[in-house]
C-alpha positions in Angstrom: 0.0 0.0 0.0 1.2 3.5 -0.8 2.2 5.6 2.1 0.5 8.9 3.0 3.5 11.2 2.1 3.7 9.6 -1.4 -0.1 10.0 -1.8 0.1 13.7 -0.9 3.0 14.2 -3.4 0.9 12.7 -6.1 -2.0 14.9 -5.3 0.1 18.1 -5.5 1.7 16.9 -8.7 -1.7 16.4 -10.2 -2.8 19.9 -9.1 0.3 21.5 -10.6 -0.1 19.6 -13.9 -3.7 20.9 -14.2 -2.6 24.4 -13.3 -0.6 24.6 -16.6 -3.8 24.0 -18.5 -6.2 26.4 -16.7 -6.0 28.9 -13.9 -7.2 28.4 -10.4 -10.1 30.6 -9.4 -10.3 31.5 -5.7 -13.2 33.1 -3.8 -11.2 36.3 -3.6 -11.5 36.7 -7.3 -7.8 36.2 -7.9 -6.6 33.6 -10.4 -3.2 32.0 -10.2 -1.8 31.6 -13.7 1.2 29.3 -14.2 4.2 31.1 -15.8 7.1 28.7 -16.1 8.3 27.8 -12.6 6.7 30.9 -11.0 3.2 32.2 -10.6 1.7 35.6 -11.4 -1.6 36.9 -10.0 -4.1 39.1 -11.7 -7.6 40.3 -10.7 -10.5 38.7 -12.6 -14.1 39.6 -12.0 -16.5 36.8 -11.3 -19.9 37.4 -13.1 -22.8 35.7 -11.5 -25.7 35.1 -14.0 -29.1 36.5 -13.2 -31.5 34.2 -11.4 -34.0 32.4 -13.7 -37.2 31.5 -11.9 -38.1 27.9 -12.4 -41.4 26.2 -11.8 -41.9 22.8 -10.1 -42.5 21.0 -13.4 -39.9 22.8 -15.6 -37.5 19.8 -15.5 -40.3 17.4 -16.5 -41.4 19.7 -19.3 -37.8 19.8 -20.6 -37.6 16.0 -20.5 -41.0 15.7 -22.2 -39.9 18.0 -25.0 -37.3 15.5 -26.0 -39.9 12.8 -26.8 -41.8 13.5 -30.0 -45.1 11.9 -31.0 -44.7 8.8 -33.2 -47.5 8.7 -35.7 -46.8 5.1 -36.5 -47.5 4.1 -32.8 -50.8 3.9 -31.1 -51.8 6.2 -28.4 -50.1 5.4 -25.1 -53.4 4.6 -23.4 -53.7 1.5 -25.6 -51.7 -1.7 -25.0 -48.8 -2.0 -27.4 -49.9 -5.3 -28.7 -51.0 -6.0 -32.3 -54.2 -7.7 -31.2 -55.1 -4.9 -28.8 -54.4 -1.9 -30.9 -57.8 -0.4 -32.1 -58.1 1.0 -35.6 -61.8 2.0 -36.0 -63.5 4.8 -34.1 -65.8 2.3 -32.4 -62.9 0.1 -31.3 -60.9 3.1 -30.0 -63.9 4.3 -27.9 -64.6 0.8 -26.7 -61.1 0.0 -25.7 -60.5 3.3 -23.9 -63.8 3.1 -22.0 -63.2 -0.5 -21.1 -59.8 0.2 -19.7 -61.3 3.1 -17.7 -64.1 0.9 -16.5 -61.5 -1.4 -14.9 -60.1 1.6 -13.0 -63.6 2.6 -12.0 -64.2 -0.9 -10.7 -61.0 -0.9 -8.7 -61.8 2.6 -7.3 -65.3 1.3 -6.3 -63.8 -1.6 -4.4 -61.3 0.7 -2.7 -64.1 2.9 -1.4 -66.6 0.1 -0.6 -64.0 -1.9 1.3 -61.9 0.8 2.8 -60.9 -1.3 5.7 -58.8 -3.5 3.4 -56.7 -0.6 2.2 -55.0 0.8 5.2 -51.5 1.1 3.7 -50.2 4.6 2.7 -49.4 5.1 -0.9 -47.1 8.1 -0.4 -45.1 9.9 2.2 -46.1 12.6 3.0 -49.6 11.2 2.8 -51.9 12.4 0.0 -55.4 12.6 1.1 -56.8 12.2 -2.4 -55.5 8.6 -2.5 -57.3 7.6 0.6 -60.8 6.0 0.4 -63.7 8.4 1.0 -65.2 8.2 4.4 -68.7 6.8 4.5 -71.6 8.5 6.1 -73.2 6.3 8.7 -75.8 6.7 11.4 -73.1 7.1 14.0 -71.2 9.7 12.0 -71.3 13.0 14.0 -72.9 15.7 11.9 -71.1 18.9 12.4 -70.4 22.1 10.5 -66.7 21.1 10.1 -67.9 17.9 8.3 -70.0 20.1 5.9 -66.9 22.2 5.2 -64.9 19.1 4.5 -67.4 17.8 2.0 -67.5 21.2 0.3 -63.7 21.4 0.1 -63.5 17.8 -1.4 -66.4 18.5 -3.8 -68.6 15.6 -2.5 -72.0 17.1 -3.5 -74.4 14.3 -2.3 -72.7 14.0 1.1 -72.6 17.8 1.5 -76.3 18.1 0.8 -77.1 15.2 3.2 -75.1 16.9 6.0 -76.7 20.3 5.3 -80.1 18.8 5.6 -79.3 17.2 9.0 -77.8 20.4 10.5 -79.8 23.0 12.3 -80.1 25.9 9.9 -79.7 28.4 12.6 -76.4 26.8 13.8 -74.7 27.2 10.4 -72.4 30.2 10.2 -73.0 32.8 7.4 -69.6 32.0 5.9 -70.4 28.3 5.6 -73.9 29.0 4.3 -72.4 31.2 1.6 -69.8 28.5 0.7 -72.5 25.9 0.5 -74.7 28.2 -1.8 -71.7 28.7 -4.1 -71.1 25.0 -4.0 -74.6 23.7 -5.0 -75.1 26.6 -7.5 -71.9 25.7 -9.3 -72.5 21.9 -9.4 -76.3 22.2 -9.8 -76.7 19.7 -6.9 -75.2 16.9 -9.0 -72.0 14.9 -8.2 -69.4 15.4 -10.9 -67.5 12.7 -12.7 -64.1 12.0 -11.1 -61.3 14.0 -12.7 -59.3 10.8 -13.0 -61.8 9.3 -15.5 -60.6 11.4 -18.5 -61.9 9.1 -21.2 -65.5 9.2 -20.1 -65.3 13.0 -19.7 -63.7 13.2 -23.2 -66.4 11.2 -25.0 -69.2 12.8 -23.0 -68.1 16.2 -24.1 -67.8 15.0 -27.6 -71.4 13.8 -27.6 -72.7 17.2 -26.8 -71.7 18.4 -30.2 -72.0 22.1 -30.9 -71.8 24.8 -28.3 -75.3 25.2 -27.1 -76.7 26.5 -23.8 -79.1 23.9 -22.6 -81.2 24.5 -19.5 -80.2 22.0 -16.8 -80.8 24.2 -13.8 -83.1 22.6 -11.2 -86.0 25.0 -10.8 -86.9 25.8 -7.2 -84.1 23.5 -6.1 -81.8 23.6 -3.1 -79.7 26.5 -4.3 -82.7 28.8 -4.5 -84.0 27.5 -1.2 -80.7 28.3 0.5 -80.7 31.8 -1.0 -84.2 32.4 0.1 -83.5 31.2 3.7 -80.9 33.9 4.1 -82.3 36.7 6.3 -79.9 39.2 4.9 -79.1 38.8 1.2 -75.5 39.7 0.5 -73.8 40.6 -2.8 -71.9 37.4 -2.7 -75.1 35.4 -2.4 -76.6 37.1 -5.4 -73.5 36.6 -7.4 -73.4 32.9 -6.6 -77.0 32.3 -7.6 -76.7 34.4 -10.8 -73.5 32.6 -11.9 -75.0 29.2 -11.2 -78.2 29.9 -13.2 -76.2 31.4 -16.1 -73.8 28.4 -16.1 -76.7 25.9 -16.3 -78.9 27.6 -18.8 -81.4 29.4 -16.6 -80.9 32.7 -18.4 -84.2 34.4 -17.6 -83.8 33.6 -13.9 -80.2 34.9 -13.8 -81.3 38.1 -15.5 -84.2 38.7 -13.0 -81.9 38.2 -10.0 -79.3 40.5 -11.6 -81.9 43.3 -11.9 -83.0 42.6 -8.3 -79.4 42.8 -7.2 -78.9 46.2 -8.9 -82.2 47.4 -7.3 -80.9 46.5 -3.9 -77.8 48.7 -4.5 -75.3 45.9 -4.7 -72.4 45.8 -7.2 -71.8 42.5 -9.0 -68.3 41.1 -9.2 -66.4 40.4 -12.4 -67.5 36.8 -12.8 -71.2 37.8 -12.5 -70.8 40.5 -15.2 -69.2 37.9 -17.4 -72.1 35.6 -16.9 -74.6 38.4 -17.8 -72.7 39.1 -21.0 -72.9 35.4 -21.9 -76.7 35.3 -21.7 -77.3 38.7 -23.3 -78.1 37.0 -26.6 -80.7 34.8 -24.9 -82.6 37.4 -22.8 -82.6 39.9 -25.7 -83.4 38.3 -29.1 -83.4 41.5 -31.1 -79.9 42.7 -32.3 -80.4 46.3 -31.3 -81.5 45.3 -27.8 -78.6 42.9 -27.4 -76.1 45.6 -28.2 -77.9 48.1 -25.9 -77.8 45.5 -23.1 -74.0 44.9 -23.6 -73.2 48.6 -23.7 -75.3 49.2 -20.5 -73.6 46.4 -18.7 -70.2 47.7 -19.7 -71.1 51.2 -18.3 -72.1 49.6 -15.0 -68.7 47.9 -14.8 -67.0 51.2 -15.4 -69.1 52.9 -12.6 -68.3 50.0 -10.3 -64.6 50.4 -11.0 -64.3 46.8 -12.2 -61.7 46.2 -15.0 -62.8 43.5 -17.5 -60.5 40.6 -18.5 -60.2 38.3 -21.4 -63.2 36.2 -20.3 -65.3 39.4 -20.4 -64.2 39.9 -24.0 -65.0 36.3 -24.9 -68.4 36.4 -23.2 -69.3 39.6 -25.2 -68.1 38.1 -28.4 -70.1 34.9 -27.7 -73.3 37.0 -27.4 -72.4 39.0 -30.5 -71.9 35.7 -32.5 -75.6 35.0 -31.9 -76.7 38.2 -33.6 -78.2 37.1 -37.0 -77.5 40.3 -38.9 -74.0 40.0 -40.3 -73.2 43.7 -40.7 -74.3 44.6 -37.1 -72.4 41.7 -35.6 -69.2 42.4 -37.5 -69.1 46.2 -36.7 -69.9 45.6 -33.0 -67.2 42.9 -32.6 -64.5 45.2 -34.2 -65.6 48.0 -31.8 -65.4 45.7 -28.8 -61.9 44.4 -29.8 -60.7 48.0 -30.2 -62.0 49.0 -26.8 -60.5 46.1 -25.0 -57.2 46.6 -26.8 -57.1 50.2 -25.5 -57.3 48.9 -21.9 -54.6 46.3 -22.4 -56.7 43.1 -22.7 -55.3 40.8 -25.4 -57.6 38.3 -27.2 -57.2 34.6 -26.5 -57.8 31.7 -28.8 -61.4 31.7 -27.6 -61.7 35.3 -28.8 -60.5 34.3 -32.3 -62.9 31.4 -32.2 -65.9 33.7 -31.8 -64.5 36.1 -34.4 -64.5 33.3 -36.9 -68.1 32.5 -36.1 -69.0 36.1 -36.6 -67.1 36.8 -39.8 -67.1 33.4 -41.5 -70.7 32.4 -41.5 -72.1 29.5 -43.5 -74.1 31.6 -46.0 -72.3 34.9 -45.4 -69.7 36.7 -47.6 -66.2 35.4 -47.8 -63.9 37.0 -45.3 -60.1 36.6 -44.8 -59.9 37.4 -41.1 -58.4 34.0 -40.5 -55.3 34.9 -42.5 -54.6 37.8 -40.1 -55.3 35.6 -37.1 -52.8 32.9 -38.2 -50.2 35.6 -38.9 -50.6 36.8 -35.4 -50.5 33.3 -33.9 -47.3 32.5 -35.7 -45.7 35.5 -34.1 -47.2 34.9 -30.6 -49.4 32.1 -29.3 -51.5 33.2 -26.3 -51.7 30.9 -23.3 -54.7 28.8 -22.4 -57.1 31.2 -20.6 -60.7 30.3 -21.4 -62.7 27.1 -22.0 -63.5 28.2 -25.5 -59.8 28.3 -26.4 -59.8 24.6 -27.3 -62.5 25.2 -29.9 -60.4 27.5 -32.1 -58.4 25.0 -34.1 -61.4 22.9 -35.1 -63.4 26.1 -36.2 -60.4 27.5 -38.0 -59.9 24.3 -40.0 -63.6 24.3 -40.8 -63.2 27.8 -42.2 -60.2 26.8 -44.3 -62.2 23.9 -45.8 -65.7 25.2 -46.3 -65.4 29.0 -46.3 -62.0 29.9 -47.8 -60.9 26.6 -49.4 -57.3 27.6 -48.8 -55.0 24.6 -48.5 -51.8 26.7 -47.8 -53.5 28.4 -44.9 -54.7 25.1 -43.6 -51.1 23.7 -43.7 -49.9 26.8 -41.7 -52.6 26.2 -39.2 -51.7 22.5 -38.9 -48.0 23.5 -38.3 -49.2 25.6 -35.4 -51.1 22.7 -33.9 -48.1 20.4 -34.3 -46.0 22.5 -31.9 -45.7 20.3 -28.8 -47.1 22.8 -26.4 -50.1 23.4 -28.7 -51.2 19.8 -29.2 -53.5 19.9 -26.1 -55.5 22.7 -27.8 -57.2 20.3 -30.2 -60.1 19.9 -27.8 -62.3 16.9 -27.2 -63.0 13.9 -29.5 -65.7 15.8 -31.4 -63.6 18.8 -32.1 -60.6 16.6 -33.0 -62.7 14.6 -35.6 -63.9 17.9 -37.1 -60.4 19.3 -37.4 -58.9 16.2 -39.2 -62.0 15.6 -41.3 -61.9 19.1 -42.7 -58.2 19.0 -43.2 -58.3 15.7 -45.2 -61.3 16.8 -47.2 -59.5 20.0 -48.2 -56.4 18.0 -49.2 -58.5 15.7 -51.4 -59.7 18.7 -53.4 -56.6 20.8 -53.5 -53.6 18.5 -53.4 -52.2 15.8 -55.7 -52.2 12.2 -54.7 -48.6 12.2 -53.4 -49.1 15.0 -50.9 -52.5 13.7 -49.9 -51.2 10.2 -49.2 -48.2 11.5 -47.3 -50.5 13.3 -44.9 -53.0 10.4 -44.9 -50.2 8.0 -43.8 -49.1 10.4 -41.1 -52.6 10.6 -39.6 -54.3 7.3 -40.3 -55.1 5.3 -38.3 -53.3 6.1 -35.0 -53.9 9.8 -34.8 -57.2 9.9 -36.7 -59.6 7.3 -38.1 -61.5 8.8 -41.1 -65.2 8.6 -41.3 -66.8 6.8 -44.2 -67.4 9.9 -46.2 -63.8 11.1 -45.7 -62.4 7.8 -46.7 -64.5 7.7 -49.8 -63.3 11.2 -50.7 -59.7 10.1 -50.4 -60.3 7.1 -52.7 -62.1 9.2 -55.3 -59.4 11.8 -55.3 -56.8 9.1 -55.9 -58.9 7.6 -58.7 -59.4 11.0 -60.4 -55.6 11.4 -60.6 -55.3 7.9 -62.0 -53.0 7.0 -59.1 -54.3 3.4 -59.0 -51.2 2.2 -57.2 -52.4 3.7 -54.0 -55.7 1.7 -54.0 -54.2 -1.5 -52.6 -53.0 0.4 -49.6 -56.4 2.0 -49.1 -58.1 -1.4 -49.4 -55.8 -2.7 -46.7 -56.7 0.3 -44.5 -60.4 -0.3 -45.1 -60.2 -3.8 -43.8 -58.0 -2.8 -40.9 -60.5 0.0 -39.9 -63.6 -2.3 -40.2 -64.9 -0.7 -43.4 -64.5 -3.7 -45.7 -68.1 -4.7 -45.4 -69.6 -1.3 -46.4 -71.2 -1.3 -49.8 -70.4 2.3 -50.6 -66.7 1.8 -49.7 -66.4 -1.2 -52.0 -68.1 0.7 -54.8 -65.6 3.5 -54.8 -62.6 1.2 -54.3 -63.6 -1.0 -57.2 -64.4 2.0 -59.4 -60.9 3.4 -58.5 -59.3 0.0 -59.4 -61.1 -0.1 -62.8 -60.1 3.5 -63.6 -56.5 2.4 -64.4 -55.2 1.6 -67.8 -54.0 -2.0 -67.2 -50.8 -3.7 -66.0 -47.8 -1.6 -65.2 -44.5 -3.3 -65.8 -42.8 -1.1 -63.2 -44.8 -2.5 -60.4 -44.0 -6.2 -61.2 -40.4 -7.1 -61.3 -40.8 -10.9 -61.6 -43.1 -12.6 -64.1 -44.3 -14.9 -61.4 -45.5 -11.9 -59.2 -49.1 -10.8 -59.3 -49.8 -7.1 -60.0 -50.9 -5.4 -56.7 -54.0 -4.0 -58.4 -55.1 -7.4 -59.7 -54.4 -9.0 -56.4 -56.5 -6.3 -54.6 -59.4 -7.0 -57.0 -59.2 -10.7 -56.2 -58.9 -10.0 -52.5 -62.1 -7.9 -52.6 -64.0 -10.6 -54.5 -62.9 -13.3 -52.0 -63.6 -11.0 -49.0 -67.2 -10.2 -50.1 -67.9 -13.9 -51.1 -66.7 -15.1 -47.7 -68.7 -12.4 -45.8 -71.9 -13.3 -47.6 -71.3 -17.0 -47.1 -70.8 -16.7 -43.4 -73.9 -14.5 -43.1 -75.9 -17.0 -45.0 -74.7 -19.9 -42.9 -75.5 -18.1 -39.7 -78.8 -16.8 -41.1 -77.7 -13.3 -40.3 -79.2 -10.3 -42.2 -76.5 -8.1 -43.8 -76.8 -4.8 -45.7 -73.9 -5.9 -48.0 -74.9 -7.3 -51.4 -73.2 -7.6 -54.8 -74.3 -4.8 -57.1 -74.2 -4.6 -60.9 -71.7 -1.7 -60.8 -69.4 -3.6 -58.4 -69.3 -6.7 -60.6 -69.0 -4.5 -63.7 -65.9 -2.8 -62.4 -64.4 -6.2 -61.4 -65.1 -7.6 -64.8 -63.6 -4.6 -66.6 -60.4 -4.9 -64.5 -60.0 -8.6 -65.0 -60.3 -8.1 -68.8 -57.7 -5.4 -68.6 -55.3 -7.8 -66.9 -56.2 -10.8 -69.0 -57.5 -12.8 -66.0 -59.9 -15.0 -67.9 -60.8 -17.3 -65.0 -61.8 -14.4 -62.8 -63.7 -12.8 -65.7 -65.7 -16.0 -66.2 -66.4 -16.1 -62.5 -68.0 -12.6 -62.8 -70.2 -13.8 -65.7 -71.4 -16.7 -63.5 -72.2 -14.3 -60.6 -74.1 -12.0 -62.9 -76.1 -14.9 -64.3 -76.8 -16.4 -60.9 -77.6 -13.1 -59.1 -79.4 -11.4 -62.0 -82.6 -11.0 -60.0 -80.9 -10.0 -56.8 -78.5 -7.2 -58.0 -79.5 -3.8 -56.8 -78.2 -2.1 -60.0 -77.7 -3.1 -63.6 -74.6 -4.6 -64.9 -73.0 -2.0 -67.3 -73.9 -2.8 -70.9 -70.5 -1.6 -72.2 -68.7 -4.0 -69.9 -71.1 -6.8 -70.8 -70.2 -6.3 -74.5 -66.5 -6.5 -73.7 -67.1 -9.7 -71.8 -69.1 -11.1 -74.6 -66.5 -10.2 -77.2 -63.9 -11.9 -75.0 -66.0 -15.0 -75.0 -66.3 -14.9 -78.8 -62.6 -14.6 -79.2 -62.0 -17.5 -76.9 -64.8 -19.6 -78.4 -66.3 -19.9 -74.9 -69.9 -20.8 -75.8 -71.2 -21.4 -72.2 -70.0 -18.0 -71.0 -71.3 -16.2 -74.1 -74.8 -17.7 -73.7 -74.8 -16.5 -70.0 -74.0 -13.0 -71.2 -76.7 -13.2 -73.8 -79.3 -14.5 -71.3 -78.6 -11.6 -68.9 -78.9 -9.1 -71.7 -82.3 -10.5 -72.6 -83.5 -10.6 -69.1 -82.5 -6.9 -68.6 -84.1 -5.9 -71.9 -80.9 -4.5 -73.4 -81.2 -3.6 -77.1 -77.9 -5.3 -77.9 -79.3 -8.8 -76.9 -80.6 -9.6 -80.4 -77.4 -8.7 -82.2 -75.4 -10.6 -79.6 -77.5 -13.8 -80.1 -77.1 -13.6 -83.9 -73.4 -13.1 -83.6 -73.1 -16.1 -81.4 -75.0 -18.3 -84.0 -72.6 -17.1 -86.7 -69.3 -17.2 -84.9 -69.5 -19.8 -82.2 -69.4 -23.6 -82.5 -72.5 -24.6 -80.6 -73.6 -28.1 -79.8 -77.2 -29.2 -80.1 -78.2 -28.2 -76.5 -76.6 -24.8 -76.8 -78.2 -24.3 -80.2 -81.6 -25.0 -78.6 -80.9 -22.6 -75.8 -79.9 -19.9 -78.3 -83.0 -20.5 -80.3 -85.1 -20.0 -77.2 -83.3 -16.8 -76.4 -83.8 -15.6 -80.0 -87.5 -16.5 -79.7 -87.9 -14.6 -76.5 -86.3 -11.6 -78.0 -88.5 -11.7 -81.1 -91.6 -12.2 -78.9 -90.6 -9.2 -76.8 -90.0 -7.0 -79.8 -93.4 -8.0 -81.3 -95.2 -7.2 -78.1 -93.4 -3.8 -77.9 
């Protein structure tokens, strides 16, 4: 072992060696710079950087920013297993809600059998992880218990405790808190914040922004308010805000006027609620504007400065004004006034501006261009509930109002910024956004750009609706980009669209729109062209589906149609697939009384000519028979051509004679 003196010598030697490379910096601010065998000292100022305030989640956000979203992978809420990755909208909804149902079941067990879960999940203990305390007959009913239930948002328990307490024993502060509590929640327990999927799909089911009256008339909130001996401004504000929130606009307006008559001044939240219902209590445009102006003057007299939610509430009421000119002028005036007092618009403000300026049957307005220019320079933070509605509405305007694909791409680039991805909104708004985006691309972009974006979005980020998928297929077919159809057919099967008649119609029409085999797509003579393989796969898929439905005696909306079989026959003839073309003739002959549409006569003629060239008498007679049954004018000439050019045996000759006889009889009767 090395002795201590030798060890100290090595340490000093190491320090001197490093000193030749860089100076030592001491607390005194002096640095020792090596200069040969001697040292010189010089003064060097130490600059301490300015303090940068950091939030508690800044490190987590920095780490999260390094992980980009992978469009080829399913959402993290689904199991990363090929058999458990949903592709259709129905499967995504079912899988997500099923997984959440399991968490709800576990949560129910935890609360119902709280005695079995006495362990502590975290230190220091987090009360939200603990099972909720049950109310029993032995539970002491106190005001502190009521305060606890109000603080933890347990509506049913709070109402039960309030009913058991002596009304006179409740302090005014607790009574006010309880009034605000029941008015805000409308006496209903809210869904647990942890169950995000159910909240997500519930909000999507509501559809458009509509104020529906869900307020409980003559309920507990009004009873608590009426029981107060001295009505305070806070009590009025709580009741007015609750009524406005839950659609009782007329009641909120009456209590607002009563509050002003009592000489009380509403707070900012109450004024915002009144602005929101202005378009409901005043249907005429002139009276709505007058009410808004009067309420704004009341705010000025009360010394209350409006905020961005005030701006959004006013714009929301203006958006309900049916007269375009009046709504546009008033909204611009309001924006100018709020800008003068330093209130900047949020995404929700832009959302209402789009609803005002870009109406369905109104004149074309380019206000969205200016909004996108501003957002590219500065994106406002999330400040209002309506902020998440902006991107869906903006993409709808790009698609239906402006039809501007470049603006839509700029908007999509804004959404793709990591911190903006949460602004897409709920499931309903997300589907609107991507639906409008893809529909616009189908009309304005070529097949290469369309399919590039399609592959990026489908199916993990967005599963297209049937109409959107059909639009994509038609756009590809119009550009003669048949080589994309096999991929689209694979996606249709994966997304559970392979049994929809309209989807099969457009896919087969797209396949038949090509010009025939492409030598560039088949490198080996033994390989099958992808387009031909797709046509065979669709035929086998439909036949198997109908066979299973027939065996199980199960009704199905899917049936072979004349146009579907016609497109298949046309494609098989293009690729020289005689066996498949003959199979189509047999299907047409067998299902001639079940087809929902006529087999195209032009394709029938091509099939018949192919049979004549190949001297296939049986197939030719089937084609003639279908032409006769459908009353085609070409049936007579087809039969005569068969007699002249085909070698028919005695039985086939008799059948042809009967066909010719039926055609002559039909012509005589006509």
